[in-house]
PyMOL Python script that loads the backbone (N, CA, C, O; Angstrom):
from pymol import cmd

cmd.read_pdbstr("""\
ATOM      1  N   UNK A   1     125.213 307.404 -15.560  1.00  0.00           N
ATOM      2  CA  UNK A   1     125.575 308.284 -14.464  1.00  0.00           C
ATOM      3  C   UNK A   1     126.771 307.746 -13.706  1.00  0.00           C
ATOM      4  O   UNK A   1     127.118 306.572 -13.833  1.00  0.00           O
ATOM      5  N   UNK A   2     127.400 308.598 -12.922  1.00  0.00           N
ATOM      6  CA  UNK A   2     128.563 308.247 -12.174  1.00  0.00           C
ATOM      7  C   UNK A   2     128.257 308.368 -10.669  1.00  0.00           C
ATOM      8  O   UNK A   2     127.683 309.363 -10.228  1.00  0.00           O
ATOM      9  N   UNK A   3     128.632 307.383  -9.915  1.00  0.00           N
ATOM     10  CA  UNK A   3     128.449 307.465  -8.460  1.00  0.00           C
ATOM     11  C   UNK A   3     129.680 308.144  -7.878  1.00  0.00           C
ATOM     12  O   UNK A   3     130.805 307.757  -8.193  1.00  0.00           O
ATOM     13  N   UNK A   4     129.490 309.111  -7.069  1.00  0.00           N
ATOM     14  CA  UNK A   4     130.570 309.762  -6.332  1.00  0.00           C
ATOM     15  C   UNK A   4     130.395 309.573  -4.805  1.00  0.00           C
ATOM     16  O   UNK A   4     129.370 309.910  -4.211  1.00  0.00           O
ATOM     17  N   UNK A   5     131.477 309.007  -4.214  1.00  0.00           N
ATOM     18  CA  UNK A   5     131.565 308.826  -2.793  1.00  0.00           C
ATOM     19  C   UNK A   5     132.623 309.751  -2.192  1.00  0.00           C
ATOM     20  O   UNK A   5     133.773 309.760  -2.630  1.00  0.00           O
ATOM     21  N   UNK A   6     132.244 310.485  -1.240  1.00  0.00           N
ATOM     22  CA  UNK A   6     133.207 311.378  -0.567  1.00  0.00           C
ATOM     23  C   UNK A   6     133.257 311.026   0.889  1.00  0.00           C
ATOM     24  O   UNK A   6     132.226 310.908   1.552  1.00  0.00           O
ATOM     25  N   UNK A   7     134.521 310.850   1.410  1.00  0.00           N
ATOM     26  CA  UNK A   7     134.765 310.486   2.801  1.00  0.00           C
ATOM     27  C   UNK A   7     135.364 311.691   3.501  1.00  0.00           C
ATOM     28  O   UNK A   7     136.227 312.378   2.956  1.00  0.00           O
ATOM     29  N   UNK A   8     134.883 311.946   4.747  1.00  0.00           N
ATOM     30  CA  UNK A   8     135.351 313.072   5.525  1.00  0.00           C
ATOM     31  C   UNK A   8     135.966 312.522   6.822  1.00  0.00           C
ATOM     32  O   UNK A   8     135.553 311.467   7.303  1.00  0.00           O
ATOM     33  N   UNK A   9     136.925 313.216   7.372  1.00  0.00           N
ATOM     34  CA  UNK A   9     137.540 312.763   8.650  1.00  0.00           C
ATOM     35  C   UNK A   9     136.742 313.009   9.858  1.00  0.00           C
ATOM     36  O   UNK A   9     137.012 312.443  10.917  1.00  0.00           O
ATOM     37  N   UNK A  10     135.712 313.881   9.727  1.00  0.00           N
ATOM     38  CA  UNK A  10     134.724 314.079  10.832  1.00  0.00           C
ATOM     39  C   UNK A  10     133.394 314.307  10.187  1.00  0.00           C
ATOM     40  O   UNK A  10     133.327 314.524   8.978  1.00  0.00           O
ATOM     41  N   UNK A  11     132.334 314.267  10.951  1.00  0.00           N
ATOM     42  CA  UNK A  11     130.965 314.366  10.442  1.00  0.00           C
ATOM     43  C   UNK A  11     130.702 315.726   9.910  1.00  0.00           C
ATOM     44  O   UNK A  11     131.136 316.717  10.499  1.00  0.00           O
ATOM     45  N   UNK A  12     129.991 315.811   8.792  1.00  0.00           N
ATOM     46  CA  UNK A  12     129.636 317.075   8.207  1.00  0.00           C
ATOM     47  C   UNK A  12     128.199 317.473   8.537  1.00  0.00           C
ATOM     48  O   UNK A  12     127.370 316.618   8.850  1.00  0.00           O
ATOM     49  N   UNK A  13     127.921 318.710   8.469  1.00  0.00           N
ATOM     50  CA  UNK A  13     126.596 319.280   8.714  1.00  0.00           C
ATOM     51  C   UNK A  13     125.819 319.106   7.430  1.00  0.00           C
ATOM     52  O   UNK A  13     126.117 319.788   6.449  1.00  0.00           O
ATOM     53  N   UNK A  14     124.824 318.213   7.390  1.00  0.00           N
ATOM     54  CA  UNK A  14     124.142 317.987   6.111  1.00  0.00           C
ATOM     55  C   UNK A  14     123.385 319.200   5.572  1.00  0.00           C
ATOM     56  O   UNK A  14     123.108 319.273   4.375  1.00  0.00           O
ATOM     57  N   UNK A  15     123.042 320.170   6.464  1.00  0.00           N
ATOM     58  CA  UNK A  15     122.419 321.394   5.914  1.00  0.00           C
ATOM     59  C   UNK A  15     123.357 322.248   5.061  1.00  0.00           C
ATOM     60  O   UNK A  15     122.912 323.119   4.312  1.00  0.00           O
ATOM     61  N   UNK A  16     124.619 321.994   5.181  1.00  0.00           N
ATOM     62  CA  UNK A  16     125.571 322.770   4.380  1.00  0.00           C
ATOM     63  C   UNK A  16     125.941 322.092   3.054  1.00  0.00           C
ATOM     64  O   UNK A  16     126.666 322.672   2.246  1.00  0.00           O
ATOM     65  N   UNK A  17     125.456 320.893   2.831  1.00  0.00           N
ATOM     66  CA  UNK A  17     125.758 320.111   1.642  1.00  0.00           C
ATOM     67  C   UNK A  17     124.596 320.230   0.637  1.00  0.00           C
ATOM     68  O   UNK A  17     123.463 319.850   0.933  1.00  0.00           O
ATOM     69  N   UNK A  18     124.882 320.726  -0.471  1.00  0.00           N
ATOM     70  CA  UNK A  18     123.841 320.845  -1.531  1.00  0.00           C
ATOM     71  C   UNK A  18     124.453 321.419  -2.805  1.00  0.00           C
ATOM     72  O   UNK A  18     125.662 321.628  -2.897  1.00  0.00           O
ATOM     73  N   UNK A  19     123.588 321.668  -3.780  1.00  0.00           N
ATOM     74  CA  UNK A  19     124.079 322.167  -5.083  1.00  0.00           C
ATOM     75  C   UNK A  19     125.026 323.356  -4.984  1.00  0.00           C
ATOM     76  O   UNK A  19     125.918 323.498  -5.820  1.00  0.00           O
ATOM     77  N   UNK A  20     124.855 324.198  -3.998  1.00  0.00           N
ATOM     78  CA  UNK A  20     125.695 325.351  -3.871  1.00  0.00           C
ATOM     79  C   UNK A  20     127.108 325.035  -3.388  1.00  0.00           C
ATOM     80  O   UNK A  20     128.020 325.846  -3.546  1.00  0.00           O
ATOM     81  N   UNK A  21     127.287 323.839  -2.791  1.00  0.00           N
ATOM     82  CA  UNK A  21     128.578 323.472  -2.237  1.00  0.00           C
ATOM     83  C   UNK A  21     129.374 322.444  -3.046  1.00  0.00           C
ATOM     84  O   UNK A  21     130.536 322.174  -2.743  1.00  0.00           O
ATOM     85  N   UNK A  22     128.754 321.888  -4.053  1.00  0.00           N
ATOM     86  CA  UNK A  22     129.438 320.882  -4.938  1.00  0.00           C
ATOM     87  C   UNK A  22     129.432 321.364  -6.360  1.00  0.00           C
ATOM     88  O   UNK A  22     128.378 321.500  -6.981  1.00  0.00           O
ATOM     89  N   UNK A  23     130.604 321.621  -6.869  1.00  0.00           N
ATOM     90  CA  UNK A  23     130.705 322.093  -8.244  1.00  0.00           C
ATOM     91  C   UNK A  23     131.255 321.014  -9.137  1.00  0.00           C
ATOM     92  O   UNK A  23     132.277 320.410  -8.812  1.00  0.00           O
ATOM     93  N   UNK A  24     130.617 320.757 -10.242  1.00  0.00           N
ATOM     94  CA  UNK A  24     131.144 319.846 -11.297  1.00  0.00           C
ATOM     95  C   UNK A  24     131.465 320.749 -12.473  1.00  0.00           C
ATOM     96  O   UNK A  24     130.604 321.492 -12.945  1.00  0.00           O
ATOM     97  N   UNK A  25     132.698 320.689 -12.947  1.00  0.00           N
ATOM     98  CA  UNK A  25     133.156 321.498 -14.011  1.00  0.00           C
ATOM     99  C   UNK A  25     132.833 322.994 -13.763  1.00  0.00           C
ATOM    100  O   UNK A  25     132.445 323.728 -14.672  1.00  0.00           O
ATOM    101  N   UNK A  26     133.015 323.418 -12.455  1.00  0.00           N
ATOM    102  CA  UNK A  26     132.839 324.738 -11.996  1.00  0.00           C
ATOM    103  C   UNK A  26     131.332 325.226 -11.987  1.00  0.00           C
ATOM    104  O   UNK A  26     131.043 326.407 -11.794  1.00  0.00           O
ATOM    105  N   UNK A  27     130.447 324.292 -12.196  1.00  0.00           N
ATOM    106  CA  UNK A  27     129.004 324.570 -12.110  1.00  0.00           C
ATOM    107  C   UNK A  27     128.361 323.790 -10.958  1.00  0.00           C
ATOM    108  O   UNK A  27     128.717 322.637 -10.716  1.00  0.00           O
ATOM    109  N   UNK A  28     127.418 324.415 -10.250  1.00  0.00           N
ATOM    110  CA  UNK A  28     126.686 323.712  -9.160  1.00  0.00           C
ATOM    111  C   UNK A  28     125.992 322.473  -9.755  1.00  0.00           C
ATOM    112  O   UNK A  28     125.511 322.480 -10.889  1.00  0.00           O
ATOM    113  N   UNK A  29     125.964 321.411  -8.932  1.00  0.00           N
ATOM    114  CA  UNK A  29     125.285 320.204  -9.348  1.00  0.00           C
ATOM    115  C   UNK A  29     123.782 320.465  -9.415  1.00  0.00           C
ATOM    116  O   UNK A  29     123.286 321.492  -8.952  1.00  0.00           O
ATOM    117  N   UNK A  30     123.084 319.516  -9.998  1.00  0.00           N
ATOM    118  CA  UNK A  30     121.616 319.604 -10.213  1.00  0.00           C
ATOM    119  C   UNK A  30     120.898 319.770  -8.834  1.00  0.00           C
ATOM    120  O   UNK A  30     121.257 319.099  -7.866  1.00  0.00           O
ATOM    121  N   UNK A  31     119.910 320.646  -8.766  1.00  0.00           N
ATOM    122  CA  UNK A  31     119.156 320.881  -7.558  1.00  0.00           C
ATOM    123  C   UNK A  31     118.408 319.611  -7.059  1.00  0.00           C
ATOM    124  O   UNK A  31     118.088 319.510  -5.875  1.00  0.00           O
ATOM    125  N   UNK A  32     118.144 318.684  -7.936  1.00  0.00           N
ATOM    126  CA  UNK A  32     117.398 317.461  -7.617  1.00  0.00           C
ATOM    127  C   UNK A  32     118.313 316.362  -7.162  1.00  0.00           C
ATOM    128  O   UNK A  32     117.831 315.252  -6.935  1.00  0.00           O
ATOM    129  N   UNK A  33     119.595 316.585  -7.014  1.00  0.00           N
ATOM    130  CA  UNK A  33     120.519 315.542  -6.592  1.00  0.00           C
ATOM    131  C   UNK A  33     120.198 315.072  -5.185  1.00  0.00           C
ATOM    132  O   UNK A  33     120.062 315.868  -4.256  1.00  0.00           O
ATOM    133  N   UNK A  34     120.077 313.739  -5.051  1.00  0.00           N
ATOM    134  CA  UNK A  34     119.819 313.160  -3.738  1.00  0.00           C
ATOM    135  C   UNK A  34     121.128 312.664  -3.116  1.00  0.00           C
ATOM    136  O   UNK A  34     121.958 312.031  -3.769  1.00  0.00           O
ATOM    137  N   UNK A  35     121.269 312.973  -1.856  1.00  0.00           N
ATOM    138  CA  UNK A  35     122.500 312.598  -1.105  1.00  0.00           C
ATOM    139  C   UNK A  35     122.135 311.443  -0.124  1.00  0.00           C
ATOM    140  O   UNK A  35     121.066 311.407   0.485  1.00  0.00           O
ATOM    141  N   UNK A  36     123.114 310.504  -0.026  1.00  0.00           N
ATOM    142  CA  UNK A  36     122.944 309.407   0.875  1.00  0.00           C
ATOM    143  C   UNK A  36     124.175 309.521   1.820  1.00  0.00           C
ATOM    144  O   UNK A  36     125.314 309.698   1.388  1.00  0.00           O
ATOM    145  N   UNK A  37     123.866 309.406   3.147  1.00  0.00           N
ATOM    146  CA  UNK A  37     124.940 309.523   4.177  1.00  0.00           C
ATOM    147  C   UNK A  37     125.075 308.213   4.936  1.00  0.00           C
ATOM    148  O   UNK A  37     124.139 307.419   5.030  1.00  0.00           O
ATOM    149  N   UNK A  38     126.289 308.015   5.479  1.00  0.00           N
ATOM    150  CA  UNK A  38     126.398 306.922   6.471  1.00  0.00           C
ATOM    151  C   UNK A  38     125.941 307.432   7.773  1.00  0.00           C
ATOM    152  O   UNK A  38     125.717 308.634   7.919  1.00  0.00           O
ATOM    153  N   UNK A  39     125.787 306.554   8.759  1.00  0.00           N
ATOM    154  CA  UNK A  39     125.282 306.951  10.141  1.00  0.00           C
ATOM    155  C   UNK A  39     126.088 308.027  10.762  1.00  0.00           C
ATOM    156  O   UNK A  39     125.548 308.962  11.354  1.00  0.00           O
ATOM    157  N   UNK A  40     127.437 307.908  10.632  1.00  0.00           N
ATOM    158  CA  UNK A  40     128.302 308.840  11.324  1.00  0.00           C
ATOM    159  C   UNK A  40     128.359 310.206  10.622  1.00  0.00           C
ATOM    160  O   UNK A  40     128.879 311.156  11.206  1.00  0.00           O
ATOM    161  N   UNK A  41     127.851 310.336   9.410  1.00  0.00           N
ATOM    162  CA  UNK A  41     127.900 311.574   8.703  1.00  0.00           C
ATOM    163  C   UNK A  41     129.302 311.906   8.117  1.00  0.00           C
ATOM    164  O   UNK A  41     129.626 313.047   7.787  1.00  0.00           O
ATOM    165  N   UNK A  42     130.089 310.839   8.017  1.00  0.00           N
ATOM    166  CA  UNK A  42     131.458 311.017   7.482  1.00  0.00           C
ATOM    167  C   UNK A  42     131.618 310.577   6.038  1.00  0.00           C
ATOM    168  O   UNK A  42     132.711 310.655   5.477  1.00  0.00           O
ATOM    169  N   UNK A  43     130.536 310.116   5.440  1.00  0.00           N
ATOM    170  CA  UNK A  43     130.507 309.729   4.032  1.00  0.00           C
ATOM    171  C   UNK A  43     129.238 310.200   3.347  1.00  0.00           C
ATOM    172  O   UNK A  43     128.144 310.098   3.902  1.00  0.00           O
ATOM    173  N   UNK A  44     129.386 310.694   2.189  1.00  0.00           N
ATOM    174  CA  UNK A  44     128.234 311.083   1.368  1.00  0.00           C
ATOM    175  C   UNK A  44     128.381 310.443  -0.012  1.00  0.00           C
ATOM    176  O   UNK A  44     129.482 310.359  -0.556  1.00  0.00           O
ATOM    177  N   UNK A  45     127.223 309.981  -0.583  1.00  0.00           N
ATOM    178  CA  UNK A  45     127.230 309.376  -1.927  1.00  0.00           C
ATOM    179  C   UNK A  45     126.133 310.064  -2.699  1.00  0.00           C
ATOM    180  O   UNK A  45     125.050 310.336  -2.180  1.00  0.00           O
ATOM    181  N   UNK A  46     126.443 310.343  -3.968  1.00  0.00           N
ATOM    182  CA  UNK A  46     125.420 310.877  -4.882  1.00  0.00           C
ATOM    183  C   UNK A  46     125.819 310.497  -6.273  1.00  0.00           C
ATOM    184  O   UNK A  46     126.938 310.047  -6.520  1.00  0.00           O
ATOM    185  N   UNK A  47     124.898 310.681  -7.177  1.00  0.00           N
ATOM    186  CA  UNK A  47     125.093 310.387  -8.602  1.00  0.00           C
ATOM    187  C   UNK A  47     124.974 311.646  -9.471  1.00  0.00           C
ATOM    188  O   UNK A  47     124.159 312.535  -9.223  1.00  0.00           O
ATOM    189  N   UNK A  48     125.847 311.678 -10.525  1.00  0.00           N
ATOM    190  CA  UNK A  48     125.777 312.767 -11.437  1.00  0.00           C
ATOM    191  C   UNK A  48     125.696 312.188 -12.853  1.00  0.00           C
ATOM    192  O   UNK A  48     126.225 311.110 -13.125  1.00  0.00           O
ATOM    193  N   UNK A  49     125.056 312.889 -13.709  1.00  0.00           N
ATOM    194  CA  UNK A  49     124.957 312.455 -15.115  1.00  0.00           C
ATOM    195  C   UNK A  49     126.125 313.021 -15.905  1.00  0.00           C
ATOM    196  O   UNK A  49     126.081 314.187 -16.295  1.00  0.00           O
ATOM    197  N   UNK A  50     127.164 312.240 -16.155  1.00  0.00           N
ATOM    198  CA  UNK A  50     128.335 312.667 -16.832  1.00  0.00           C
ATOM    199  C   UNK A  50     128.935 311.535 -17.660  1.00  0.00           C
ATOM    200  O   UNK A  50     128.750 310.358 -17.351  1.00  0.00           O
ATOM    201  N   UNK A  51     129.615 311.887 -18.658  1.00  0.00           N
ATOM    202  CA  UNK A  51     130.390 311.022 -19.470  1.00  0.00           C
ATOM    203  C   UNK A  51     131.810 311.564 -19.617  1.00  0.00           C
ATOM    204  O   UNK A  51     131.987 312.737 -19.946  1.00  0.00           O
ATOM    205  N   UNK A  52     132.833 310.725 -19.378  1.00  0.00           N
ATOM    206  CA  UNK A  52     134.188 311.161 -19.540  1.00  0.00           C
ATOM    207  C   UNK A  52     134.766 311.902 -18.358  1.00  0.00           C
ATOM    208  O   UNK A  52     134.295 311.738 -17.233  1.00  0.00           O
ATOM    209  N   UNK A  53     135.770 312.708 -18.592  1.00  0.00           N
ATOM    210  CA  UNK A  53     136.439 313.406 -17.519  1.00  0.00           C
ATOM    211  C   UNK A  53     135.628 314.599 -17.075  1.00  0.00           C
ATOM    212  O   UNK A  53     134.847 315.183 -17.827  1.00  0.00           O
ATOM    213  N   UNK A  54     135.858 314.948 -15.765  1.00  0.00           N
ATOM    214  CA  UNK A  54     135.181 316.132 -15.216  1.00  0.00           C
ATOM    215  C   UNK A  54     136.000 316.593 -14.003  1.00  0.00           C
ATOM    216  O   UNK A  54     136.930 315.902 -13.588  1.00  0.00           O
ATOM    217  N   UNK A  55     135.652 317.782 -13.423  1.00  0.00           N
ATOM    218  CA  UNK A  55     136.356 318.234 -12.218  1.00  0.00           C
ATOM    219  C   UNK A  55     135.285 318.317 -11.126  1.00  0.00           C
ATOM    220  O   UNK A  55     134.097 318.492 -11.398  1.00  0.00           O
ATOM    221  N   UNK A  56     135.741 318.189  -9.914  1.00  0.00           N
ATOM    222  CA  UNK A  56     134.917 318.268  -8.713  1.00  0.00           C
ATOM    223  C   UNK A  56     135.540 319.306  -7.785  1.00  0.00           C
ATOM    224  O   UNK A  56     136.762 319.380  -7.652  1.00  0.00           O
ATOM    225  N   UNK A  57     134.702 320.094  -7.154  1.00  0.00           N
ATOM    226  CA  UNK A  57     135.165 321.041  -6.173  1.00  0.00           C
ATOM    227  C   UNK A  57     134.132 321.203  -5.072  1.00  0.00           C
ATOM    228  O   UNK A  57     132.936 321.331  -5.336  1.00  0.00           O
ATOM    229  N   UNK A  58     134.607 321.195  -3.839  1.00  0.00           N
ATOM    230  CA  UNK A  58     133.758 321.385  -2.668  1.00  0.00           C
ATOM    231  C   UNK A  58     133.989 322.770  -2.104  1.00  0.00           C
ATOM    232  O   UNK A  58     135.133 323.199  -1.950  1.00  0.00           O
ATOM    233  N   UNK A  59     132.924 323.466  -1.798  1.00  0.00           N
ATOM    234  CA  UNK A  59     133.088 324.833  -1.225  1.00  0.00           C
ATOM    235  C   UNK A  59     132.108 325.052  -0.051  1.00  0.00           C
ATOM    236  O   UNK A  59     130.929 324.709  -0.137  1.00  0.00           O
ATOM    237  N   UNK A  60     132.605 325.605   0.996  1.00  0.00           N
ATOM    238  CA  UNK A  60     131.785 326.090   2.071  1.00  0.00           C
ATOM    239  C   UNK A  60     131.015 325.009   2.811  1.00  0.00           C
ATOM    240  O   UNK A  60     129.962 325.304   3.377  1.00  0.00           O
ATOM    241  N   UNK A  61     131.486 323.785   2.832  1.00  0.00           N
ATOM    242  CA  UNK A  61     130.873 322.746   3.639  1.00  0.00           C
ATOM    243  C   UNK A  61     131.324 322.986   5.087  1.00  0.00           C
ATOM    244  O   UNK A  61     132.431 323.469   5.325  1.00  0.00           O
ATOM    245  N   UNK A  62     130.462 322.645   6.043  1.00  0.00           N
ATOM    246  CA  UNK A  62     130.808 322.772   7.458  1.00  0.00           C
ATOM    247  C   UNK A  62     130.716 321.428   8.122  1.00  0.00           C
ATOM    248  O   UNK A  62     129.843 320.615   7.818  1.00  0.00           O
ATOM    249  N   UNK A  63     131.654 321.205   9.055  1.00  0.00           N
ATOM    250  CA  UNK A  63     131.563 320.010   9.869  1.00  0.00           C
ATOM    251  C   UNK A  63     130.618 320.309  11.033  1.00  0.00           C
ATOM    252  O   UNK A  63     130.255 321.463  11.262  1.00  0.00           O
ATOM    253  N   UNK A  64     130.238 319.313  11.736  1.00  0.00           N
ATOM    254  CA  UNK A  64     129.365 319.524  12.931  1.00  0.00           C
ATOM    255  C   UNK A  64     130.114 320.261  14.059  1.00  0.00           C
ATOM    256  O   UNK A  64     129.472 320.786  14.969  1.00  0.00           O
ATOM    257  N   UNK A  65     131.389 320.307  14.021  1.00  0.00           N
ATOM    258  CA  UNK A  65     132.158 321.027  15.026  1.00  0.00           C
ATOM    259  C   UNK A  65     132.493 322.434  14.582  1.00  0.00           C
ATOM    260  O   UNK A  65     133.178 323.163  15.300  1.00  0.00           O
ATOM    261  N   UNK A  66     132.004 322.842  13.364  1.00  0.00           N
ATOM    262  CA  UNK A  66     132.131 324.197  12.855  1.00  0.00           C
ATOM    263  C   UNK A  66     133.288 324.506  11.955  1.00  0.00           C
ATOM    264  O   UNK A  66     133.488 325.662  11.580  1.00  0.00           O
ATOM    265  N   UNK A  67     134.049 323.518  11.602  1.00  0.00           N
ATOM    266  CA  UNK A  67     135.180 323.712  10.633  1.00  0.00           C
ATOM    267  C   UNK A  67     134.620 323.810   9.200  1.00  0.00           C
ATOM    268  O   UNK A  67     133.680 323.106   8.831  1.00  0.00           O
ATOM    269  N   UNK A  68     135.218 324.689   8.426  1.00  0.00           N
ATOM    270  CA  UNK A  68     134.816 324.750   7.003  1.00  0.00           C
ATOM    271  C   UNK A  68     135.705 323.848   6.153  1.00  0.00           C
ATOM    272  O   UNK A  68     136.916 323.763   6.356  1.00  0.00           O
ATOM    273  N   UNK A  69     135.071 323.184   5.205  1.00  0.00           N
ATOM    274  CA  UNK A  69     135.739 322.298   4.275  1.00  0.00           C
ATOM    275  C   UNK A  69     135.623 322.852   2.857  1.00  0.00           C
ATOM    276  O   UNK A  69     134.511 323.047   2.365  1.00  0.00           O
ATOM    277  N   UNK A  70     136.737 323.107   2.198  1.00  0.00           N
ATOM    278  CA  UNK A  70     136.740 323.464   0.800  1.00  0.00           C
ATOM    279  C   UNK A  70     137.922 322.803   0.146  1.00  0.00           C
ATOM    280  O   UNK A  70     138.931 322.552   0.806  1.00  0.00           O
ATOM    281  N   UNK A  71     137.830 322.521  -1.099  1.00  0.00           N
ATOM    282  CA  UNK A  71     138.929 321.883  -1.846  1.00  0.00           C
ATOM    283  C   UNK A  71     139.285 322.682  -3.040  1.00  0.00           C
ATOM    284  O   UNK A  71     138.494 323.515  -3.482  1.00  0.00           O
ATOM    285  N   UNK A  72     140.425 322.469  -3.573  1.00  0.00           N
ATOM    286  CA  UNK A  72     140.736 322.992  -4.877  1.00  0.00           C
ATOM    287  C   UNK A  72     139.997 322.129  -5.899  1.00  0.00           C
ATOM    288  O   UNK A  72     139.261 321.213  -5.532  1.00  0.00           O
ATOM    289  N   UNK A  73     140.195 322.423  -7.159  1.00  0.00           N
ATOM    290  CA  UNK A  73     139.591 321.679  -8.260  1.00  0.00           C
ATOM    291  C   UNK A  73     140.250 320.319  -8.362  1.00  0.00           C
ATOM    292  O   UNK A  73     141.475 320.232  -8.447  1.00  0.00           O
ATOM    293  N   UNK A  74     139.452 319.242  -8.355  1.00  0.00           N
ATOM    294  CA  UNK A  74     140.000 317.903  -8.408  1.00  0.00           C
ATOM    295  C   UNK A  74     139.612 317.316  -9.779  1.00  0.00           C
ATOM    296  O   UNK A  74     138.427 317.084 -10.014  1.00  0.00           O
ATOM    297  N   UNK A  75     140.561 317.073 -10.681  1.00  0.00           N
ATOM    298  CA  UNK A  75     140.259 316.429 -11.975  1.00  0.00           C
ATOM    299  C   UNK A  75     139.966 314.963 -11.789  1.00  0.00           C
ATOM    300  O   UNK A  75     140.739 314.253 -11.146  1.00  0.00           O
ATOM    301  N   UNK A  76     138.843 314.486 -12.351  1.00  0.00           N
ATOM    302  CA  UNK A  76     138.436 313.061 -12.200  1.00  0.00           C
ATOM    303  C   UNK A  76     137.899 312.551 -13.516  1.00  0.00           C
ATOM    304  O   UNK A  76     137.594 313.324 -14.424  1.00  0.00           O
ATOM    305  N   UNK A  77     137.787 311.226 -13.609  1.00  0.00           N
ATOM    306  CA  UNK A  77     136.960 310.609 -14.649  1.00  0.00           C
ATOM    307  C   UNK A  77     136.260 309.422 -14.031  1.00  0.00           C
ATOM    308  O   UNK A  77     136.496 309.142 -12.856  1.00  0.00           O
ATOM    309  N   UNK A  78     135.449 308.735 -14.720  1.00  0.00           N
ATOM    310  CA  UNK A  78     134.690 307.655 -14.171  1.00  0.00           C
ATOM    311  C   UNK A  78     135.424 306.542 -13.606  1.00  0.00           C
ATOM    312  O   UNK A  78     134.834 305.738 -12.885  1.00  0.00           O
ATOM    313  N   UNK A  79     136.750 306.411 -13.886  1.00  0.00           N
ATOM    314  CA  UNK A  79     137.573 305.341 -13.388  1.00  0.00           C
ATOM    315  C   UNK A  79     138.556 305.749 -12.324  1.00  0.00           C
ATOM    316  O   UNK A  79     139.428 304.971 -11.937  1.00  0.00           O
ATOM    317  N   UNK A  80     138.413 307.011 -11.834  1.00  0.00           N
ATOM    318  CA  UNK A  80     139.392 307.569 -10.880  1.00  0.00           C
ATOM    319  C   UNK A  80     138.987 307.248  -9.477  1.00  0.00           C
ATOM    320  O   UNK A  80     137.805 307.265  -9.133  1.00  0.00           O
ATOM    321  N   UNK A  81     139.996 306.948  -8.649  1.00  0.00           N
ATOM    322  CA  UNK A  81     139.821 306.883  -7.216  1.00  0.00           C
ATOM    323  C   UNK A  81     140.788 307.893  -6.658  1.00  0.00           C
ATOM    324  O   UNK A  81     142.003 307.744  -6.792  1.00  0.00           O
ATOM    325  N   UNK A  82     140.255 308.917  -6.034  1.00  0.00           N
ATOM    326  CA  UNK A  82     141.100 309.984  -5.484  1.00  0.00           C
ATOM    327  C   UNK A  82     141.571 309.599  -4.107  1.00  0.00           C
ATOM    328  O   UNK A  82     140.729 309.260  -3.275  1.00  0.00           O
ATOM    329  N   UNK A  83     142.879 309.626  -3.793  1.00  0.00           N
ATOM    330  CA  UNK A  83     143.315 309.121  -2.473  1.00  0.00           C
ATOM    331  C   UNK A  83     142.841 310.022  -1.362  1.00  0.00           C
ATOM    332  O   UNK A  83     142.611 311.216  -1.552  1.00  0.00           O
ATOM    333  N   UNK A  84     142.703 309.428  -0.210  1.00  0.00           N
ATOM    334  CA  UNK A  84     142.310 310.215   0.983  1.00  0.00           C
ATOM    335  C   UNK A  84     143.439 311.142   1.370  1.00  0.00           C
ATOM    336  O   UNK A  84     144.606 310.796   1.186  1.00  0.00           O
ATOM    337  N   UNK A  85     143.131 312.295   1.893  1.00  0.00           N
ATOM    338  CA  UNK A  85     144.073 313.185   2.452  1.00  0.00           C
ATOM    339  C   UNK A  85     144.155 312.899   3.933  1.00  0.00           C
ATOM    340  O   UNK A  85     143.199 313.121   4.676  1.00  0.00           O
ATOM    341  N   UNK A  86     145.285 312.411   4.350  1.00  0.00           N
ATOM    342  CA  UNK A  86     145.438 311.964   5.763  1.00  0.00           C
ATOM    343  C   UNK A  86     145.992 313.060   6.669  1.00  0.00           C
ATOM    344  O   UNK A  86     146.405 312.777   7.794  1.00  0.00           O
ATOM    345  N   UNK A  87     146.005 314.299   6.198  1.00  0.00           N
ATOM    346  CA  UNK A  87     146.558 315.382   7.061  1.00  0.00           C
ATOM    347  C   UNK A  87     145.526 315.875   8.059  1.00  0.00           C
ATOM    348  O   UNK A  87     145.813 316.771   8.853  1.00  0.00           O
TER     349      UNK A  87
END
""", "prot")
cmd.dss("prot")
cmd.show_as("cartoon", "prot")
cmd.util.cbc("prot")
cmd.orient("prot")
């Protein structure tokens, strides 16, 4: 399995994070995926069963202040570190 860590610039609403909001290779992640958060709610960690390259996409996540977070398709592999977007 591959550990995925996602960092956010502000805390996210954990009720909006789930299989419907994280797509791997354009498919929702497994319903049994367990999410681990830091105290501030600005980082989430989860594991996926994958080998090789894959794509990740976030859709319709909400921050606690009400902003929507969505990304384009992000190509990754098990050795990739995607740089933070500082905008």
